[in-house]
TORDO-951288 format. One record per residue: residue number from 1; residue in three letters; x, y, z of N, C-alpha, C in turn. Coordinates in steps of 0.2 Angstrom, whole numbers, plus 5000, padded with zeros to 4 digits. Layout:
# TORDO-951288
nr:NUM	rest:ALA	nu:X	nv:Y	nw:Z	cau:X	cav:Y	caw:Z	cu:X	cv:Y	cw:Z
...
***
This chain:
# TORDO-951288
nr:1	rest:UNK	nu:5175	nv:4885	nw:5169	cau:5169	cav:4889	caw:5169	cu:5169	cv:4895	cw:5164
nr:2	rest:UNK	nu:5175	nv:4898	nw:5164	cau:5176	cav:4904	caw:5159	cu:5174	cv:4902	cw:5152
nr:3	rest:UNK	nu:5176	nv:4896	nw:5150	cau:5176	cav:4895	caw:5143	cu:5168	cv:4894	cw:5141
nr:4	rest:UNK	nu:5164	nv:4893	nw:5146	cau:5157	cav:4892	caw:5144	cu:5154	cv:4899	cw:5142
nr:5	rest:UNK	nu:5157	nv:4904	nw:5143	cau:5154	cav:4911	caw:5141	cu:5158	cv:4914	cw:5135
nr:6	rest:UNK	nu:5163	nv:4910	nw:5132	cau:5166	cav:4912	caw:5127	cu:5162	cv:4913	cw:5121
nr:7	rest:UNK	nu:5163	nv:4918	nw:5116	cau:5159	cav:4918	caw:5110	cu:5160	cv:4912	cw:5106
nr:8	rest:UNK	nu:5154	nv:4910	nw:5103	cau:5154	cav:4904	caw:5099	cu:5154	cv:4906	cw:5091
nr:9	rest:UNK	nu:5157	nv:4902	nw:5087	cau:5157	cav:4903	caw:5080	cu:5152	cv:4900	cw:5076
nr:10	rest:UNK	nu:5147	nv:4896	nw:5080	cau:5142	cav:4892	caw:5077	cu:5136	cv:4897	cw:5075
nr:11	rest:UNK	nu:5134	nv:4897	nw:5069	cau:5129	cav:4901	caw:5066	cu:5122	cv:4898	cw:5069
nr:12	rest:UNK	nu:5117	nv:4902	nw:5071	cau:5111	cav:4900	caw:5073	cu:5107	cv:4896	cw:5067
nr:13	rest:UNK	nu:5103	nv:4891	nw:5069	cau:5100	cav:4887	caw:5064	cu:5095	cv:4890	cw:5060
nr:14	rest:UNK	nu:5092	nv:4896	nw:5062	cau:5087	cav:4899	caw:5058	cu:5090	cv:4904	cw:5053
nr:15	rest:UNK	nu:5096	nv:4904	nw:5051	cau:5099	cav:4909	caw:5046	cu:5103	cv:4914	cw:5049
nr:16	rest:UNK	nu:5100	nv:4918	nw:5054	cau:5104	cav:4923	caw:5058	cu:5105	cv:4930	cw:5054
nr:17	rest:UNK	nu:5104	nv:4930	nw:5048	cau:5105	cav:4937	caw:5045	cu:5100	cv:4942	cw:5046
nr:18	rest:UNK	nu:5102	nv:4948	nw:5046	cau:5097	cav:4953	caw:5047	cu:5099	cv:4959	cw:5043
nr:19	rest:UNK	nu:5094	nv:4964	nw:5041	cau:5096	cav:4970	caw:5038	cu:5098	cv:4975	cw:5042
nr:20	rest:UNK	nu:5101	nv:4980	nw:5040	cau:5103	cav:4986	caw:5044	cu:5097	cv:4990	cw:5045
nr:21	rest:UNK	nu:5098	nv:4995	nw:5050	cau:5093	cav:5000	caw:5051	cu:5091	cv:5004	cw:5045
nr:22	rest:UNK	nu:5096	nv:5006	nw:5041	cau:5095	cav:5010	caw:5035	cu:5090	cv:5006	cw:5030
nr:23	rest:UNK	nu:5091	nv:5000	nw:5030	cau:5087	cav:4995	caw:5025	cu:5080	cv:4996	cw:5028
nr:24	rest:UNK	nu:5079	nv:4995	nw:5034	cau:5072	cav:4995	caw:5037	cu:5069	cv:5002	cw:5036
nr:25	rest:UNK	nu:5072	nv:5007	nw:5037	cau:5070	cav:5014	caw:5035	cu:5068	cv:5015	cw:5028
nr:26	rest:UNK	nu:5072	nv:5012	nw:5024	cau:5071	cav:5013	caw:5016	cu:5065	cv:5009	cw:5014
nr:27	rest:UNK	nu:5064	nv:5003	nw:5017	cau:5058	cav:4999	caw:5016	cu:5052	cv:5002	cw:5018
nr:28	rest:UNK	nu:5052	nv:5005	nw:5024	cau:5046	cav:5008	caw:5027	cu:5045	cv:5014	cw:5023
nr:29	rest:UNK	nu:5050	nv:5018	nw:5020	cau:5048	cav:5024	caw:5016	cu:5045	cv:5021	cw:5009
nr:30	rest:UNK	nu:5047	nv:5016	nw:5006	cau:5045	cav:5013	caw:5000	cu:5037	cv:5011	cw:5001
nr:31	rest:UNK	nu:5036	nv:5008	nw:5007	cau:5029	cav:5006	caw:5009	cu:5025	cv:5011	cw:5009
nr:32	rest:UNK	nu:5027	nv:5017	nw:5013	cau:5023	cav:5023	caw:5013	cu:5021	cv:5026	cw:5007
nr:33	rest:UNK	nu:5026	nv:5026	nw:5002	cau:5025	cav:5029	caw:4995	cu:5020	cv:5025	cw:4991
nr:34	rest:UNK	nu:5021	nv:5018	nw:4992	cau:5016	cav:5014	caw:4988	cu:5009	cv:5015	cw:4991
nr:35	rest:UNK	nu:5009	nv:5015	nw:4997	cau:5002	cav:5016	caw:5000	cu:4999	cv:5023	cw:4998
nr:36	rest:UNK	nu:5003	nv:5028	nw:4998	cau:5000	cav:5035	caw:4996	cu:4998	cv:5034	cw:4988
nr:37	rest:UNK	nu:5002	nv:5030	nw:4984	cau:5000	cav:5030	caw:4977	cu:4993	cv:5026	cw:4977
nr:38	rest:UNK	nu:4993	nv:5021	nw:4981	cau:4986	cav:5017	caw:4981	cu:4980	cv:5021	cw:4983
nr:39	rest:UNK	nu:4981	nv:5025	nw:4988	cau:4976	cav:5030	caw:4990	cu:4974	cv:5035	cw:4984
nr:40	rest:UNK	nu:4980	nv:5038	nw:4982	cau:4979	cav:5043	caw:4976	cu:4975	cv:5040	cw:4970
nr:41	rest:UNK	nu:4977	nv:5033	nw:4969	cau:4974	cav:5030	caw:4963	cu:4966	cv:5030	cw:4963
nr:42	rest:UNK	nu:4964	nv:5029	nw:4969	cau:4957	cav:5029	caw:4970	cu:4953	cv:5035	cw:4969
nr:43	rest:UNK	nu:4957	nv:5041	nw:4969	cau:4954	cav:5047	caw:4968	cu:4955	cv:5050	cw:4961
nr:44	rest:UNK	nu:4958	nv:5046	nw:4956	cau:4959	cav:5048	caw:4949	cu:4953	cv:5046	cw:4945
nr:45	rest:UNK	nu:4949	nv:5051	nw:4942	cau:4943	cav:5049	caw:4939	cu:4945	cv:5046	cw:4932
nr:46	rest:UNK	nu:4941	nv:5042	nw:4930	cau:4941	cav:5039	caw:4923	cu:4945	cv:5033	cw:4922
nr:47	rest:UNK	nu:4948	nv:5030	nw:4928	cau:4952	cav:5024	caw:4927	cu:4947	cv:5018	cw:4926
nr:48	rest:UNK	nu:4948	nv:5014	nw:4921	cau:4944	cav:5008	caw:4920	cu:4944	cv:5004	cw:4927
nr:49	rest:UNK	nu:4939	nv:5001	nw:4928	cau:4938	cav:4997	caw:4935	cu:4943	cv:4991	cw:4934
nr:50	rest:UNK	nu:4944	nv:4988	nw:4928	cau:4949	cav:4982	caw:4928	cu:4956	cv:4985	cw:4929
nr:51	rest:UNK	nu:4958	nv:4991	nw:4926	cau:4965	cav:4993	caw:4927	cu:4966	cv:4995	cw:4934
nr:52	rest:UNK	nu:4960	nv:4998	nw:4937	cau:4961	cav:5000	caw:4944	cu:4962	cv:4994	cw:4949
nr:53	rest:UNK	nu:4958	nv:4989	nw:4948	cau:4959	cav:4983	caw:4952	cu:4966	cv:4980	cw:4951
nr:54	rest:UNK	nu:4968	nv:4979	nw:4945	cau:4974	cav:4976	caw:4943	cu:4980	cv:4980	cw:4946
nr:55	rest:UNK	nu:4980	nv:4987	nw:4946	cau:4985	cav:4991	caw:4949	cu:4985	cv:4991	cw:4956
nr:56	rest:UNK	nu:4980	nv:4991	nw:4959	cau:4979	cav:4990	caw:4967	cu:4982	cv:4983	cw:4969
nr:57	rest:UNK	nu:4980	nv:4978	nw:4965	cau:4983	cav:4971	caw:4967	cu:4990	cv:4971	cw:4966
nr:58	rest:UNK	nu:4993	nv:4973	nw:4961	cau:5000	cav:4973	caw:4960	cu:5004	cv:4977	cw:4965
nr:59	rest:UNK	nu:5001	nv:4983	nw:4967	cau:5004	cav:4987	caw:4972	cu:5004	cv:4983	cw:4979
nr:60	rest:UNK	nu:4998	nv:4980	nw:4980	cau:4997	cav:4976	caw:4987	cu:5002	cv:4970	cw:4987
nr:61	rest:UNK	nu:5003	nv:4967	nw:4981	cau:5008	cav:4961	caw:4981	cu:5015	cv:4964	cw:4982
nr:62	rest:UNK	nu:5017	nv:4969	nw:4980	cau:5024	cav:4972	caw:4981	cu:5024	cv:4974	cw:4988
nr:63	rest:UNK	nu:5019	nv:4977	nw:4991	cau:5020	cav:4978	caw:4998	cu:5020	cv:4972	cw:5003
nr:64	rest:UNK	nu:5016	nv:4967	nw:5001	cau:5016	cav:4960	caw:5004	cu:5023	cv:4957	cw:5004
nr:65	rest:UNK	nu:5026	nv:4957	nw:4998	cau:5033	cav:4954	caw:4997	cu:5038	cv:4958	cw:5002
nr:66	rest:UNK	nu:5038	nv:4965	nw:5002	cau:5042	cav:4969	caw:5006	cu:5042	cv:4967	cw:5013
nr:67	rest:UNK	nu:5035	nv:4967	nw:5015	cau:5034	cav:4966	caw:5023	cu:5037	cv:4959	cw:5025
nr:68	rest:UNK	nu:5035	nv:4954	nw:5021	cau:5037	cav:4947	caw:5022	cu:5044	cv:4946	cw:5022
nr:69	rest:UNK	nu:5047	nv:4949	nw:5017	cau:5054	cav:4948	caw:5016	cu:5059	cv:4952	cw:5021
nr:70	rest:UNK	nu:5057	nv:4958	nw:5023	cau:5061	cav:4961	caw:5027	cu:5059	cv:4961	cw:5034
nr:71	rest:UNK	nu:5053	nv:4963	nw:5036	cau:5051	cav:4964	caw:5043	cu:5049	cv:4957	cw:5046
nr:72	rest:UNK	nu:5048	nv:4952	nw:5042	cau:5047	cav:4945	caw:5045	cu:5053	cv:4941	cw:5044
nr:73	rest:UNK	nu:5059	nv:4944	nw:5041	cau:5065	cav:4941	caw:5040	cu:5065	cv:4935	cw:5036
nr:74	rest:UNK	nu:5060	nv:4934	nw:5031	cau:5060	cav:4928	caw:5027	cu:5065	cv:4929	cw:5022
nr:75	rest:UNK	nu:5068	nv:4935	nw:5020	cau:5073	cav:4935	caw:5015	cu:5080	cv:4932	cw:5018
nr:76	rest:UNK	nu:5080	nv:4932	nw:5024	cau:5087	cav:4930	caw:5027	cu:5086	cv:4923	cw:5030
nr:77	rest:UNK	nu:5081	nv:4920	nw:5030	cau:5080	cav:4913	caw:5032	cu:5082	cv:4908	cw:5027
nr:78	rest:UNK	nu:5083	nv:4902	nw:5029	cau:5085	cav:4897	caw:5025	cu:5079	cv:4895	cw:5020
nr:79	rest:UNK	nu:5081	nv:4892	nw:5014	cau:5076	cav:4891	caw:5009	cu:5071	cv:4886	cw:5011
nr:80	rest:UNK	nu:5072	nv:4882	nw:5016	cau:5067	cav:4877	caw:5018	cu:5061	cv:4881	cw:5022
nr:81	rest:UNK	nu:5063	nv:4886	nw:5026	cau:5058	cav:4891	caw:5029	cu:5054	cv:4895	cw:5024
nr:82	rest:UNK	nu:5057	nv:4897	nw:5019	cau:5054	cav:4900	caw:5013	cu:5048	cv:4896	cw:5010
nr:83	rest:UNK	nu:5051	nv:4890	nw:5009	cau:5046	cav:4885	caw:5006	cu:5040	cv:4883	cw:5011
nr:84	rest:UNK	nu:5042	nv:4883	nw:5017	cau:5036	cav:4881	caw:5022	cu:5031	cv:4887	cw:5022
nr:85	rest:UNK	nu:5034	nv:4893	nw:5021	cau:5029	cav:4899	caw:5021	cu:5025	cv:4900	cw:5014
nr:86	rest:UNK	nu:5029	nv:4899	nw:5009	cau:5026	cav:4901	caw:5002	cu:5022	cv:4895	cw:5000
nr:87	rest:UNK	nu:5024	nv:4889	nw:5001	cau:5020	cav:4883	caw:4999	cu:5012	cv:4884	cw:5001
nr:88	rest:UNK	nu:5011	nv:4884	nw:5008	cau:5004	cav:4885	caw:5010	cu:5001	cv:4891	cw:5007
nr:89	rest:UNK	nu:5005	nv:4896	nw:5006	cau:5002	cav:4903	caw:5004	cu:4999	cv:4902	cw:4997
nr:90	rest:UNK	nu:5003	nv:4899	nw:4993	cau:5001	cav:4897	caw:4986	cu:4995	cv:4893	cw:4986
nr:91	rest:UNK	nu:4995	nv:4888	nw:4990	cau:4989	cav:4883	caw:4990	cu:4983	cv:4887	cw:4992
nr:92	rest:UNK	nu:4983	nv:4891	nw:4997	cau:4978	cav:4895	caw:4999	cu:4975	cv:4899	cw:4994
nr:93	rest:UNK	nu:4979	nv:4903	nw:4991	cau:4977	cav:4907	caw:4985	cu:4974	cv:4903	cw:4980
nr:94	rest:UNK	nu:4976	nv:4897	nw:4978	cau:4973	cav:4893	caw:4973	cu:4966	cv:4891	cw:4975
nr:95	rest:UNK	nu:4965	nv:4889	nw:4982	cau:4959	cav:4887	caw:4984	cu:4954	cv:4893	cw:4984
nr:96	rest:UNK	nu:4956	nv:4899	nw:4986	cau:4952	cav:4905	caw:4986	cu:4950	cv:4906	cw:4979
nr:97	rest:UNK	nu:4954	nv:4906	nw:4974	cau:4952	cav:4907	caw:4967	cu:4947	cv:4902	cw:4964
nr:98	rest:UNK	nu:4949	nv:4896	nw:4966	cau:4944	cav:4890	caw:4964	cu:4937	cv:4891	cw:4967
nr:99	rest:UNK	nu:4937	nv:4893	nw:4974	cau:4930	cav:4895	caw:4977	cu:4927	cv:4901	cw:4973
nr:100	rest:UNK	nu:4931	nv:4906	nw:4972	cau:4928	cav:4912	caw:4968	cu:4925	cv:4910	cw:4961
nr:101	rest:UNK	nu:4929	nv:4905	nw:4958	cau:4926	cav:4903	caw:4951	cu:4920	cv:4899	cw:4952
nr:102	rest:UNK	nu:4920	nv:4895	nw:4957	cau:4914	cav:4890	caw:4958	cu:4908	cv:4894	cw:4960
nr:103	rest:UNK	nu:4908	nv:4899	nw:4964	cau:4903	cav:4903	caw:4966	cu:4902	cv:4909	cw:4962
nr:104	rest:UNK	nu:4905	nv:4910	nw:4957	cau:4904	cav:4916	caw:4952	cu:4906	cv:4923	cw:4956
nr:105	rest:UNK	nu:4911	nv:4923	nw:4960	cau:4912	cav:4929	caw:4964	cu:4917	cv:4934	cw:4961
nr:106	rest:UNK	nu:4919	nv:4933	nw:4954	cau:4924	cav:4938	caw:4951	cu:4920	cv:4944	cw:4950
nr:107	rest:UNK	nu:4923	nv:4949	nw:4952	cau:4920	cav:4956	caw:4951	cu:4921	cv:4959	cw:4944
nr:108	rest:UNK	nu:4926	nv:4957	nw:4941	cau:4928	cav:4960	caw:4934	cu:4924	cv:4956	cw:4928
nr:109	rest:UNK	nu:4922	nv:4951	nw:4929	cau:4918	cav:4947	caw:4924	cu:4911	cv:4949	cw:4925
nr:110	rest:UNK	nu:4908	nv:4950	nw:4919	cau:4900	cav:4952	caw:4919	cu:4896	cv:4946	cw:4921
nr:111	rest:UNK	nu:4892	nv:4947	nw:4925	cau:4887	cav:4942	caw:4928	cu:4881	cv:4941	cw:4924
nr:112	rest:UNK	nu:4878	nv:4936	nw:4922	cau:4872	cav:4935	caw:4918	cu:4866	cv:4937	cw:4923
nr:113	rest:UNK	nu:4862	nv:4941	nw:4920	cau:4856	cav:4944	caw:4924	cu:4851	cv:4939	cw:4923
nr:114	rest:UNK	nu:4847	nv:4937	nw:4929	cau:4842	cav:4932	caw:4928	cu:4835	cv:4936	cw:4929
***
Protein backbone atom coordinates (compact mmCIF):
# COMPACT_ATOMS: atom_id res chain seq x y z
CA UNK A 1 0.00 0.00 0.00
CA UNK A 2 2.91 2.37 0.62
CA UNK A 3 4.05 2.10 -2.99
CA UNK A 4 0.71 3.47 -4.18
CA UNK A 5 1.68 6.89 -2.80
CA UNK A 6 5.20 6.92 -4.20
CA UNK A 7 6.03 9.79 -6.56
CA UNK A 8 5.52 8.93 -10.19
CA UNK A 9 7.89 9.80 -13.01
CA UNK A 10 5.08 9.76 -15.55
CA UNK A 11 4.41 13.18 -17.14
CA UNK A 12 0.82 14.40 -17.31
CA UNK A 13 -0.88 14.00 -20.68
CA UNK A 14 -1.55 17.72 -21.09
CA UNK A 15 2.10 18.81 -21.23
CA UNK A 16 2.57 19.77 -17.59
CA UNK A 17 4.90 22.75 -18.05
CA UNK A 18 4.21 26.06 -16.36
CA UNK A 19 5.94 29.39 -16.18
CA UNK A 20 7.43 30.79 -13.01
CA UNK A 21 5.78 33.50 -10.93
CA UNK A 22 8.32 36.00 -12.27
CA UNK A 23 7.25 35.20 -15.83
CA UNK A 24 3.58 35.80 -14.98
CA UNK A 25 4.41 39.11 -13.32
CA UNK A 26 6.51 40.20 -16.31
CA UNK A 27 3.71 39.28 -18.73
CA UNK A 28 1.19 41.20 -16.60
CA UNK A 29 3.47 44.26 -16.63
CA UNK A 30 3.84 44.04 -20.43
CA UNK A 31 0.06 43.74 -20.78
CA UNK A 32 -0.47 46.80 -18.58
CA UNK A 33 2.07 48.82 -20.58
CA UNK A 34 0.48 47.84 -23.90
CA UNK A 35 -2.97 48.76 -22.53
CA UNK A 36 -1.65 52.15 -21.42
CA UNK A 37 -0.18 52.71 -24.89
CA UNK A 38 -3.52 51.76 -26.48
CA UNK A 39 -5.42 54.24 -24.32
CA UNK A 40 -2.82 56.98 -24.88
CA UNK A 41 -2.94 56.39 -28.64
CA UNK A 42 -6.62 57.36 -28.65
CA UNK A 43 -5.79 60.79 -27.24
CA UNK A 44 -3.02 61.67 -29.71
CA UNK A 45 -4.44 64.20 -32.16
CA UNK A 46 -3.79 63.97 -35.87
CA UNK A 47 -3.27 60.21 -36.22
CA UNK A 48 -4.91 59.02 -39.45
CA UNK A 49 -7.83 56.66 -38.79
CA UNK A 50 -6.25 53.85 -40.79
CA UNK A 51 -3.03 54.04 -38.80
CA UNK A 52 -4.95 54.29 -35.53
CA UNK A 53 -7.04 51.21 -36.26
CA UNK A 54 -4.02 49.25 -37.50
CA UNK A 55 -1.94 50.10 -34.43
CA UNK A 56 -4.78 49.22 -32.05
CA UNK A 57 -5.35 45.92 -33.84
CA UNK A 58 -1.65 45.02 -33.71
CA UNK A 59 -1.45 45.82 -30.00
CA UNK A 60 -4.63 43.80 -29.36
CA UNK A 61 -3.20 40.82 -31.22
CA UNK A 62 0.00 41.01 -29.15
CA UNK A 63 -2.04 41.10 -25.95
CA UNK A 64 -4.20 38.19 -27.13
CA UNK A 65 -1.13 36.06 -27.89
CA UNK A 66 0.38 36.82 -24.48
CA UNK A 67 -2.81 36.01 -22.57
CA UNK A 68 -3.48 32.81 -24.49
CA UNK A 69 0.14 31.70 -24.43
CA UNK A 70 0.90 32.28 -20.78
CA UNK A 71 -2.27 32.59 -18.71
CA UNK A 72 -4.15 29.87 -20.61
CA UNK A 73 -0.94 27.76 -20.66
CA UNK A 74 -1.23 27.19 -24.41
CA UNK A 75 2.49 27.82 -24.78
CA UNK A 76 3.26 24.79 -22.65
CA UNK A 77 0.63 22.45 -24.10
CA UNK A 78 1.23 19.83 -26.74
CA UNK A 79 1.12 20.90 -30.40
CA UNK A 80 -2.17 19.06 -30.94
CA UNK A 81 -3.85 21.21 -28.27
CA UNK A 82 -2.51 24.35 -29.95
CA UNK A 83 -3.93 23.15 -33.26
CA UNK A 84 -7.30 22.44 -31.63
CA UNK A 85 -7.38 26.05 -30.39
CA UNK A 86 -5.78 27.90 -33.32
CA UNK A 87 -7.60 26.03 -36.12
CA UNK A 88 -11.15 27.09 -35.16
CA UNK A 89 -9.86 30.57 -34.26
CA UNK A 90 -8.46 31.10 -37.76
CA UNK A 91 -11.62 29.68 -39.30
CA UNK A 92 -13.85 32.01 -37.27
CA UNK A 93 -11.72 35.04 -38.20
CA UNK A 94 -12.01 34.14 -41.88
CA UNK A 95 -15.78 33.74 -41.58
CA UNK A 96 -16.11 37.11 -39.85
CA UNK A 97 -13.98 38.80 -42.53
CA UNK A 98 -16.04 37.16 -45.28
CA UNK A 99 -19.29 38.37 -43.68
CA UNK A 100 -17.87 41.87 -43.31
CA UNK A 101 -16.89 41.88 -46.98
CA UNK A 102 -20.28 40.51 -47.98
CA UNK A 103 -22.24 43.16 -46.11
CA UNK A 104 -19.80 46.05 -46.66
CA UNK A 105 -18.94 46.56 -43.00
CA UNK A 106 -15.32 47.62 -43.46
CA UNK A 107 -14.83 50.91 -41.68
CA UNK A 108 -11.59 51.81 -43.45
CA UNK A 109 -12.95 51.61 -46.98
CA UNK A 110 -15.05 54.45 -48.33
CA UNK A 111 -18.67 53.51 -48.84
CA UNK A 112 -20.58 54.71 -51.87
CA UNK A 113 -23.29 57.18 -51.00
CA UNK A 114 -26.72 56.52 -52.43
